[in-house]
N, C-alpha and C positions, 0 to 999 in steps of 0.2 A: 444757331448762329445769330438770330436776331436778338435774343436776350443778352448774348456777351456785347455785341455791338452797342446796345442800349446803356449797358453798365460801363463800357470805355467812354462812352460820351455823355455820361450823366450829368456833367457840369455845363453841358451845352442842351438843355431841354426844348428850348423854344427855336432853334436854328434849323432851318430846312436845308435842302441840299445846294440850292442857288447862294443862299448866304454864306455857307461854308466854303463853296468856290470863290465866291466874291472876296471873302478874308483871306484866302489862300493866294488870290491874285494881288492883293494889296501887298501881302508880305513878300511876294516875288518881287514886285515893283521897289519896295523899300530896302531890300537887302541884295537882290540882284541873284541870278542863277549860280554865279559861281561861289557865294557864300552860304546858298541854302545846305547843301550837303554838310557843312561844317557847322552851321546852326543846329540841323537835326542831330548830328552826332553829339553836339553838347548837351542839347536837351536831353537826349537819351540816357547819355551818363548821368545826369543830375537827376532824372527820376529814377534810374537804378540806385543811386546812392540814397535817395531819400527812402525808396522802398527798403533797403538794406538796414538803414538807421531805425526805422520804424518795427522792423521784424525783430532787429537786436533788442530793441526796448521793450517789445512784447515778451520775447524769450527771458528778458531779465526779470519782468514783473511776474511771469509764470513760475519761474524757479524759485523766486522769493515767497510765493504763495506756498508752493510744494514745500519749502524748507521751514515755513513757519510752525505747522503741528509738529514737527519733528522736535524742535527747540523747546516748544511748551511740553512736550512729552519727558524731555530729558529734566526739564525744571520740576516737574512734578515728582519725578522718580528721585531727584535729590532731596526733596522736601519729604519725601516719605521715608527715607532711608536715615535721615538726619534725626536722631532721638532726641535731642535738644531743643529742637524747633516744636516738637509736639506738646 
């Protein structure tokens, strides 16, 4: 559990518990208790959208890498079967 917690907060390496609580308190003062659920929902949606976009890009890159050798093999076969080019 500790490893997962550290990977989730890797962007906050030098903050201890008191500093995190102080930041949350300032956020509470700035936005108010009524707006915090709305703010957290919108943050969650934006993080999900970002993760989805990055996974889509990763899938597209992986699929293009997988399809690249197939295209090269087809080109080699057409070159071998064409007697005029030899």
